[in-house]
Every structure is written in C-alpha cells, then in structure tokens.
C-alpha positions in Angstrom: 89.4 115.6 157.0 86.9 112.8 157.5 87.9 109.4 156.2 84.8 109.1 154.1 85.7 112.3 152.2 89.2 111.0 151.5 87.9 107.6 150.3 85.2 109.2 148.0 87.8 111.6 146.5 90.3 108.8 145.9 87.6 106.6 144.2 86.3 109.5 142.1 89.8 110.2 140.9 90.4 106.7 139.6 86.8 106.4 138.3 87.3 109.5 136.2 90.5 108.0 134.6 88.8 104.6 134.0 85.7 106.2 132.4 87.8 108.5 130.2 89.8 105.6 128.9 86.7 103.5 128.3 85.3 106.4 126.2 88.2 106.3 123.8 87.3 104.9 120.3 90.1 102.3 120.2 88.5 99.7 117.9 89.8 99.8 114.3 91.7 103.0 114.8 94.6 104.0 112.6 97.9 105.5 113.6 97.0 109.1 112.8 93.8 108.9 114.8 95.5 107.2 117.7 98.0 110.0 117.9 95.2 112.5 118.4 93.7 110.7 121.3 94.5 111.5 124.9 96.1 108.3 126.0 98.1 109.5 129.1 97.5 110.8 132.6 100.0 112.4 134.9 99.5 111.2 138.4 101.2 113.3 141.0 103.8 111.4 143.1 103.1 108.2 141.0 104.2 109.0 137.5 102.6 108.9 134.1 99.9 106.4 133.1 100.1 106.1 129.4 99.7 103.9 126.3 101.6 104.5 123.1 100.7 103.0 119.7 103.2 100.1 119.9 101.9 99.1 123.3 98.3 99.3 122.2 99.0 97.2 119.1 100.7 94.6 121.2 97.8 94.4 123.7 95.2 94.0 120.9 97.3 91.4 119.1 97.6 89.4 122.4 93.9 89.7 122.9 93.1 88.3 119.4 95.6 85.5 119.9 94.1 84.4 123.2 90.6 84.6 121.9 91.5 82.5 118.8 93.3 79.9 120.9 90.4 79.6 123.4 88.0 79.1 120.5 90.3 76.6 118.8 90.8 74.8 122.1 87.1 74.5 122.7 86.5 73.2 119.1 89.3 70.7 119.5 87.9 69.4 122.8 84.4 69.1 121.2 85.8 67.1 118.2 87.5 64.6 120.6 84.3 64.0 122.6 
C-alpha cells in the first residue's frame, strides 16, 4: 500500500473522531441529555476513548476555575500598575 494512502486514512480516522466530538452540544447540558450523547469510541488495538459525566463536569469546572483566575490575575496586575 502506498505510504500516502496510509497517512490519509490515518488522518481521516482521527479527524472523524475530532469532528464528531466537536459537534456534541456540551454547553449547559444536564445529566439526562449527556447520557443520550455518544461520548465514546472503541479504537481497535488501543482501547476505548470515552468521557463520562463525572469526567466532563471535572473538566468544565477546571476550565471555569482557570479562566476566572486568569481574569482575576490580570485585574490584580492592572490595579498594581
């Protein structure tokens, strides 16, 4: 098989997964709606790529925390100038 065909196939495989995840409506979703979403992929010879509700909540809380601290840090530096 030509190397270009293998590379294109490999990239298309991961691109599909990335685009599928990006299409999920994850902002302001409740538990019942989250449970209906397809949030896992079985990857042969690698394992399962998944996200459960607990993991998703933890990631969103971390994101909010870091964004708030960055904003507060910038405000604090501006006040001290």
